[in-house]
C-alpha positions as CSV (number, residue, x, y, z in Angstrom):
1,M,-33.9,7.7,-24.8
2,I,-31.3,7.9,-22.0
3,N,-33.6,7.2,-19.0
4,V,-31.4,8.5,-16.2
5,E,-32.7,9.2,-12.7
6,K,-31.9,12.6,-11.2
7,K,-29.6,11.1,-8.4
8,E,-27.6,9.2,-11.0
9,W,-26.5,12.2,-13.1
10,P,-23.4,13.2,-11.2
11,A,-21.9,9.7,-11.2
12,L,-23.0,9.1,-14.8
13,L,-21.2,12.3,-15.9
14,G,-18.2,11.3,-13.8
15,S,-18.1,7.8,-15.4
16,F,-18.5,9.4,-18.8
17,A,-15.5,11.7,-18.2
18,Y,-13.4,8.9,-16.7
19,F,-13.9,6.7,-19.8
20,F,-13.5,9.7,-22.1
21,C,-10.1,10.5,-20.7
22,L,-9.0,6.9,-20.6
23,L,-9.7,6.1,-24.3
24,C,-8.6,9.4,-25.5
25,A,-5.2,8.7,-23.8
26,Y,-5.0,5.3,-25.5
27,Y,-6.1,6.3,-29.0
28,I,-3.5,9.1,-29.1
29,I,-0.8,6.5,-28.8
30,R,-2.6,3.5,-30.6
31,P,-1.6,4.7,-34.1
32,V,2.0,5.1,-32.8
33,R,2.0,1.5,-31.5
34,D,0.7,0.2,-34.8
35,E,3.4,2.1,-36.7
36,M,6.0,0.7,-34.2
37,G,4.7,-2.8,-35.2
38,I,5.6,-2.2,-38.8
39,L,8.9,-0.6,-37.9
40,I,9.8,-3.7,-35.9
41,G,8.7,-5.9,-38.8
42,T,5.3,-7.6,-39.3
43,E,7.0,-11.0,-39.4
44,K,8.0,-10.5,-35.7
45,L,4.5,-9.6,-34.5
46,S,3.6,-13.2,-33.4
47,Q,6.7,-13.1,-31.1
48,L,5.6,-9.8,-29.7
49,F,2.1,-11.0,-29.0
50,T,3.6,-13.9,-27.1
51,V,5.8,-11.5,-25.0
52,V,2.7,-9.4,-24.3
53,F,0.9,-12.5,-23.0
54,F,3.7,-13.5,-20.6
55,V,4.1,-9.9,-19.4
56,M,0.3,-9.8,-18.7
57,L,0.6,-13.2,-16.9
58,A,3.3,-11.8,-14.7
59,L,1.5,-8.6,-13.9
60,T,-1.8,-10.1,-13.0
61,P,-0.6,-11.5,-9.6
62,V,0.8,-8.0,-8.9
63,F,-2.6,-6.4,-9.3
64,G,-4.1,-9.3,-7.3
65,W,-1.7,-8.5,-4.5
66,L,-2.6,-4.8,-4.6
67,I,-6.3,-5.4,-4.6
68,T,-6.1,-7.9,-1.7
69,R,-4.0,-5.6,0.5
70,F,-5.2,-2.0,-0.3
71,P,-8.7,-0.4,-0.7
72,R,-10.0,0.3,-4.2
73,S,-9.8,4.1,-3.6
74,L,-6.0,3.8,-3.3
75,T,-5.2,1.0,-5.7
76,L,-7.0,2.3,-8.8
77,P,-5.5,5.8,-8.8
78,L,-2.0,4.3,-8.3
79,V,-2.5,2.1,-11.4
80,Y,-3.2,5.1,-13.6
81,A,-0.4,7.3,-12.0
82,F,2.0,4.4,-12.8
83,F,1.0,4.3,-16.4
84,A,1.2,8.1,-16.8
85,L,4.8,8.1,-15.4
86,N,5.6,5.3,-17.9
87,L,4.5,7.5,-20.8
88,L,6.7,10.3,-19.6
89,G,9.6,7.8,-19.6
90,F,8.9,6.7,-23.2
91,W,8.6,10.4,-24.1
92,G,12.3,10.9,-23.1
93,L,13.4,7.7,-24.9
94,F,11.6,8.6,-28.2
95,A,13.0,12.2,-28.1
96,Q,16.5,10.7,-28.2
97,N,15.7,8.2,-31.1
98,A,12.2,7.7,-32.4
99,K,13.3,4.8,-34.7
100,D,15.2,2.7,-32.2
101,K,13.8,-0.8,-32.7
102,D,14.5,-1.8,-29.1
103,V,12.5,1.1,-27.7
104,A,9.8,0.5,-30.3
105,T,9.6,-3.2,-29.2
106,V,9.2,-2.2,-25.5
107,F,6.7,0.5,-26.4
108,Y,4.6,-1.9,-28.5
109,V,4.5,-4.4,-25.6
110,W,3.8,-1.7,-23.1
111,V,0.8,-0.2,-25.0
112,S,-0.7,-3.7,-25.5
113,V,-0.5,-4.3,-21.8
114,F,-1.7,-0.8,-20.8
115,N,-4.7,-1.0,-23.1
116,L,-6.3,-4.1,-21.6
117,F,-5.2,-3.5,-18.0
118,A,-6.4,0.1,-17.7
119,V,-9.7,-0.6,-19.4
120,S,-10.3,-3.8,-17.2
121,V,-9.7,-1.7,-14.1
122,F,-12.2,0.9,-15.4
123,W,-15.0,-1.7,-16.0
124,S,-14.3,-3.5,-12.7
125,F,-15.0,-0.2,-11.0
126,M,-18.1,0.4,-13.1
127,V,-19.7,-3.0,-12.3
128,D,-19.0,-2.3,-8.7
129,L,-20.5,1.2,-8.8
130,W,-23.7,0.3,-10.7
131,D,-26.2,-2.5,-10.1
132,E,-27.6,-4.8,-12.8
133,P,-30.7,-2.8,-13.8
134,Q,-28.7,0.4,-13.8
135,S,-26.0,-1.2,-15.9
136,K,-28.5,-2.1,-18.7
137,R,-29.7,1.5,-18.8
138,L,-26.4,3.3,-18.4
139,F,-23.5,1.3,-19.7
140,G,-24.3,2.2,-23.3
141,I,-24.0,5.9,-22.4
142,I,-20.9,5.3,-20.3
143,A,-19.4,3.4,-23.2
144,A,-20.2,6.4,-25.5
145,G,-18.0,8.5,-23.2
146,G,-15.1,6.2,-24.0
147,T,-15.9,6.4,-27.7
148,S,-16.0,10.2,-27.6
149,G,-12.5,10.1,-26.2
150,A,-11.6,7.5,-28.8
151,L,-12.8,9.9,-31.5
152,L,-10.7,12.8,-30.1
153,G,-7.5,10.7,-29.7
154,P,-7.0,9.9,-33.4
155,I,-7.9,13.5,-34.3
156,I,-5.1,14.8,-32.0
157,T,-2.7,12.3,-33.4
158,A,-3.5,12.8,-37.1
159,S,-3.5,16.6,-36.8
160,L,-0.4,17.0,-34.7
161,V,2.0,14.2,-35.6
162,K,3.5,16.1,-38.6
163,N,4.0,19.3,-36.6
164,I,5.2,18.1,-33.2
165,G,6.5,14.6,-34.0
166,V,5.7,11.2,-32.5
167,A,7.5,11.7,-29.2
168,N,5.5,14.8,-28.2
169,L,2.2,12.9,-28.4
170,L,3.1,10.9,-25.3
171,P,2.9,13.7,-22.7
172,I,-0.5,14.7,-24.1
173,S,-1.7,11.1,-23.5
174,A,-0.3,11.2,-20.0
175,L,-2.3,14.4,-19.3
176,F,-5.5,12.6,-20.1
177,L,-4.6,9.8,-17.7
178,C,-4.3,12.4,-15.0
179,G,-7.9,13.3,-15.9
180,C,-8.8,9.6,-15.3
181,I,-7.4,9.9,-11.8
182,A,-9.4,13.0,-11.0
183,A,-12.7,11.4,-12.3
184,L,-11.9,8.2,-10.3
185,L,-11.4,10.2,-7.0
186,Y,-14.6,12.0,-7.6
187,L,-16.6,8.8,-8.2
188,S,-15.1,7.1,-5.2
189,S,-16.3,10.1,-3.1
190,W,-19.8,10.0,-4.7
191,A,-20.0,6.2,-4.0
192,R,-19.3,6.7,-0.3
193,R,-22.1,9.3,-0.1
194,H,-24.8,8.1,-2.5
195,G,-23.9,4.6,-3.8
196,T,-25.4,1.3,-3.1
197,A,-24.0,-0.9,-0.2
198,K,-21.7,-2.7,-2.6
199,A,-20.4,0.5,-4.1
200,K,-19.7,2.0,-0.7
201,E,-17.5,-1.0,0.3
202,E,-14.0,0.3,0.4
203,K,-11.9,-2.2,2.3
204,A,-9.3,-4.4,0.7
205,L,-10.7,-7.7,-0.6
206,G,-8.2,-10.0,1.2
207,G,-7.4,-13.5,0.1
208,G,-4.5,-14.6,-2.1
209,I,-2.9,-13.0,-5.2
210,L,-3.9,-16.0,-7.3
211,D,-7.6,-16.0,-6.3
212,G,-8.7,-14.6,-9.6
213,L,-7.2,-17.5,-11.5
214,K,-8.7,-20.0,-9.0
215,L,-12.2,-18.4,-9.4
216,V,-12.0,-18.6,-13.2
217,L,-11.1,-22.3,-13.0
218,Q,-13.8,-23.1,-10.5
219,K,-16.8,-21.3,-11.9
220,P,-18.4,-22.7,-15.2
221,L,-19.9,-19.3,-16.1
222,L,-16.5,-17.6,-15.9
223,L,-15.0,-20.4,-18.0
224,W,-17.6,-19.8,-20.7
225,M,-16.8,-16.1,-20.6
226,C,-13.2,-17.1,-21.2
227,A,-14.1,-19.2,-24.1
228,L,-16.1,-16.4,-25.9
229,L,-13.3,-13.9,-25.3
230,L,-10.6,-16.3,-26.4
231,L,-12.4,-17.1,-29.7
232,M,-13.1,-13.5,-30.5
233,A,-9.6,-12.4,-29.7
234,I,-8.2,-15.1,-32.0
235,A,-10.5,-13.9,-34.8
236,G,-9.6,-10.2,-34.2
237,T,-5.9,-10.9,-34.1
238,L,-6.0,-12.8,-37.4
239,M,-7.7,-9.9,-39.1
240,Y,-5.3,-7.4,-37.5
241,F,-2.3,-9.4,-38.8
242,E,-3.7,-9.4,-42.3
243,Q,-4.3,-5.7,-42.1
244,Q,-0.7,-5.0,-41.0
245,R,0.7,-7.0,-44.0
246,L,-1.5,-5.2,-46.5
247,V,-0.8,-1.8,-45.0
248,A,3.0,-2.4,-45.1
249,K,2.6,-3.1,-48.9
250,A,0.3,-0.2,-49.5
251,F,2.1,2.7,-47.8
252,S,5.9,3.4,-48.0
253,S,6.4,6.1,-45.3
254,S,6.0,6.0,-41.5
255,T,3.9,9.2,-41.5
256,E,1.5,7.8,-44.1
257,R,1.0,4.6,-42.1
258,T,0.5,6.5,-38.8
259,Q,-2.1,8.8,-40.5
260,Y,-3.9,5.8,-42.0
261,F,-4.2,4.0,-38.6
262,A,-5.4,7.3,-37.0
263,Q,-8.0,7.8,-39.7
264,L,-9.2,4.2,-39.5
265,D,-9.6,4.6,-35.7
266,L,-11.5,7.9,-36.3
267,V,-14.0,6.2,-38.7
268,T,-14.3,3.2,-36.3
269,N,-15.1,5.3,-33.3
270,A,-17.6,7.5,-35.1
271,V,-19.6,4.4,-36.0
272,V,-19.2,3.0,-32.4
273,L,-20.5,6.3,-31.0
274,L,-23.6,6.3,-33.1
275,V,-24.4,2.7,-32.2
276,E,-23.8,3.4,-28.5
277,I,-26.0,6.5,-28.4
278,F,-29.0,5.1,-30.4
279,F,-28.9,1.3,-30.0
280,T,-26.9,-0.2,-27.1
281,S,-29.1,0.7,-24.2
282,Q,-32.3,0.1,-26.2
283,V,-31.2,-3.3,-27.4
284,M,-30.2,-4.5,-23.9
285,K,-33.3,-3.1,-22.2
286,R,-35.8,-4.4,-24.8
287,F,-34.2,-7.7,-25.9
288,G,-31.8,-8.7,-23.2
289,L,-28.2,-9.6,-23.7
290,L,-28.5,-12.2,-26.4
291,P,-28.5,-9.9,-29.5
292,A,-25.6,-7.8,-28.0
293,L,-23.5,-10.9,-27.3
294,L,-24.3,-12.4,-30.7
295,A,-23.5,-9.3,-32.8
296,L,-19.7,-9.8,-32.8
297,P,-19.7,-13.6,-33.5
298,V,-22.3,-13.3,-36.3
299,L,-20.3,-10.4,-37.9
300,T,-17.1,-12.5,-37.6
301,V,-18.7,-15.3,-39.6
302,V,-20.0,-12.9,-42.3
303,G,-16.6,-11.1,-42.3
304,F,-14.5,-14.1,-42.9
305,I,-16.8,-15.2,-45.7
306,W,-16.5,-11.8,-47.4
307,L,-12.8,-11.6,-46.9
308,A,-12.4,-15.1,-48.4
309,V,-14.3,-13.9,-51.5
310,N,-12.5,-10.5,-51.7
311,P,-9.2,-10.3,-49.8
312,A,-8.5,-6.6,-50.3
313,L,-7.3,-3.8,-47.9
314,F,-10.6,-2.0,-48.2
315,V,-12.5,-5.1,-47.2
316,I,-10.4,-5.8,-44.2
317,A,-10.5,-2.2,-43.1
318,T,-14.3,-2.2,-43.4
319,L,-14.5,-5.4,-41.4
320,L,-12.2,-4.1,-38.7
321,V,-14.4,-1.0,-38.4
322,L,-17.6,-3.1,-38.1
323,R,-16.1,-5.6,-35.7
324,R,-14.8,-3.0,-33.4
325,A,-18.1,-1.2,-33.5
326,A,-19.9,-4.5,-32.5
327,E,-17.2,-5.2,-29.9
328,Y,-17.1,-1.8,-28.2
329,A,-20.8,-0.8,-28.6
330,L,-22.5,-4.1,-28.0
331,A,-20.4,-7.1,-27.0
332,K,-18.2,-5.3,-24.4
333,P,-21.1,-3.6,-22.5
334,A,-23.0,-6.9,-22.6
335,R,-20.1,-8.8,-21.2
336,E,-19.8,-6.2,-18.4
337,V,-23.5,-6.7,-17.5
338,L,-22.7,-10.4,-17.0
339,F,-20.4,-9.4,-14.0
340,T,-23.0,-7.3,-12.2
341,V,-24.7,-10.3,-10.7
342,L,-21.4,-11.8,-9.5
343,S,-19.4,-11.3,-6.2
344,K,-17.0,-8.5,-5.6
345,E,-14.1,-10.9,-5.8
346,E,-15.2,-12.1,-9.2
347,K,-15.7,-8.5,-10.4
348,Y,-12.1,-7.5,-9.5
349,K,-10.0,-10.6,-9.3
350,A,-11.5,-13.0,-11.8
351,K,-12.5,-10.2,-14.2
352,N,-9.0,-8.9,-14.3
353,V,-7.7,-12.4,-15.3
354,I,-10.3,-12.7,-18.0
355,D,-9.9,-9.2,-19.4
356,T,-6.1,-9.3,-19.5
357,V,-4.5,-12.8,-19.4
358,V,-7.2,-14.6,-21.3
359,H,-7.6,-11.9,-23.9
360,R,-3.8,-11.7,-24.5
361,A,-3.7,-15.5,-24.6
362,G,-6.2,-15.3,-27.5
363,D,-4.1,-12.7,-29.2
364,A,-1.0,-14.8,-28.8
365,T,-2.9,-17.9,-30.1
366,G,-4.2,-15.9,-33.1
367,A,-0.7,-14.6,-33.8
368,W,0.9,-18.0,-34.0
369,L,-2.1,-19.5,-35.8
370,S,-1.7,-16.7,-38.4
371,T,2.0,-17.6,-38.9
372,A,1.2,-21.3,-39.1
373,L,-1.7,-20.8,-41.6
374,K,0.5,-18.8,-43.9
375,T,2.6,-21.9,-44.5
376,L,-0.6,-23.8,-45.5
377,A,-2.7,-21.1,-47.1
378,P,-0.5,-18.1,-48.2
379,S,-3.4,-15.9,-49.4
380,T,-5.6,-13.7,-47.1
381,G,-8.7,-15.2,-48.7
382,E,-7.7,-18.8,-47.9
383,V,-6.9,-17.9,-44.3
384,A,-10.3,-16.3,-43.9
385,A,-12.1,-19.3,-45.4
386,M,-10.3,-21.7,-43.0
387,L,-11.3,-19.7,-39.9
388,T,-15.0,-19.2,-40.5
389,P,-15.8,-22.0,-38.0
390,V,-14.3,-19.9,-35.2
391,G,-17.2,-17.5,-35.6
392,L,-19.8,-20.3,-35.7
393,V,-18.6,-21.8,-32.5
394,S,-18.5,-18.4,-30.8
395,C,-22.2,-17.9,-31.7
396,G,-23.1,-21.0,-29.7
397,V,-21.0,-19.8,-26.7
398,A,-22.7,-16.4,-26.8
399,W,-26.1,-18.0,-26.7
400,Y,-25.2,-20.1,-23.7
401,L,-23.9,-17.1,-21.8
402,A,-27.0,-15.1,-22.4
403,R,-29.1,-18.0,-21.2
404,A,-27.0,-18.6,-18.1
405,H,-27.1,-15.0,-17.1
406,E,-30.9,-14.9,-17.4
407,L,-31.2,-18.0,-15.2
408,K,-28.8,-16.5,-12.6
409,Q,-30.6,-13.2,-12.5
410,R,-33.9,-15.1,-12.1
411,D,-32.5,-17.1,-9.2
412,A,-31.1,-13.9,-7.5
413,S,-34.5,-12.2,-7.7
414,A,-36.5,-15.2,-6.4
415,P,-37.9,-14.8,-2.9
C-alpha cells in the first residue's frame, strides 16, 4: 500500500517527523488563535485578515532576500528558530494578561502568518528533496505525518488548557518547532549523501528578492495555480466567518469555545489521516492529479448548496471537517506535485509567494466579501447560495491545471 524503496525509508521517516512536529506545534495554538478572534470581536475579523495579508506581503521579500543570499541548510532552520523564539515571547505576554486585546490581536495575526509561512517552507523543501514519481508515491504518507501531529496538537490543548492555562501551551508548541529543526538538519545531511542532484544542491539561489513575484506574473501555469488557491481561500474564509459568528452565539465562555475548536480540529484531522493513509497515494498513482485537484472544488459546490438549505452550526462544522479533509489529504499534496516539474527558483521563490501572499489575499478578499454580503443577504443560507458559483469556476481551473501538468510532464520525458 505504501510502496517505499529501501533507500527512501530514512528520508521518508525524517520527512514524516518534520511535518508531524510542525503541525503539532501549529494545532496546539490554533484553538487559542480562534478564541483570540472571538475575544477581539468577530466584527473585526475582516480587518485582521487584511492586516495579515499586508504583513505577509511585507515578509515575502525578506524570505526572498534570505533564500537568494544564504544556502537552504542555513535559511530554513533559522526560519523555525525565529518562530520558536516568537512563541516564547508571546508566552511571557500572555502570562501577564491573557485577555489583553492588543496582545490577542498581534497573536492572531502572528499565528495566521506563521501557519502558511512555515508550511510553505516545509513543502518547498519536500518538492526539492523528492522527484515527481517519488512525490506521487510518498507525499500522501508525508502528509499523514503532518496530520498525525495535527491530531496530537488539539488533544494536548483540549486536555491541558483547563489545568495549565492558555499561556503555558505556547512553550509546548515551541518545543515541537525545535523538533522541526532537528528533522530538517537530518534531512539536509541525508540529501547531501543520498539525494538526487537537485536535492544535493545547497548553494544560495541568487537573483533579486522580488523574483518570486516576477515568476508568478510571467508563468501562465503559476497564474492558474494562483487562481485556484485564491478561489478556494475565498470560499474557506467565508465558511470560517460564518462558523465564528455561530460559535460566538452558541457558547458563552472562553474555555468552552477553545475546547470546541480543539475538538473540531481533532475530528477533522482524524478524517484527514484516514484519507491520507488509504486514499491519497492510491488516487494520485492510479488516476493522476485530476481527482485530487477536483475534490475540494466539488465539495465546495455541494457544501454551499447544503448550507443554503440548512444554515446550522452542525452543518457548517461538518462542511469544514470535510473541506479540510479534502484540502489537506488531496488538494494540498496534488498542488505540491505540480511544483516537482518546475525549476528550483519556482519551487522556493514563486511557491512562497503563492502559498503565502496569494493565499492570504484570498483570505482578505473572502473576509471583506463576507462583510459586504451581510449587508445584502443577512442570513448564512443566503450568503451560501450566492457563493455557489465560486466552487463551479474553481472546478474548471482545477481541470486545466491537471491537464497542463500532464502535458508538461510529457514534454519533460520526451527524448
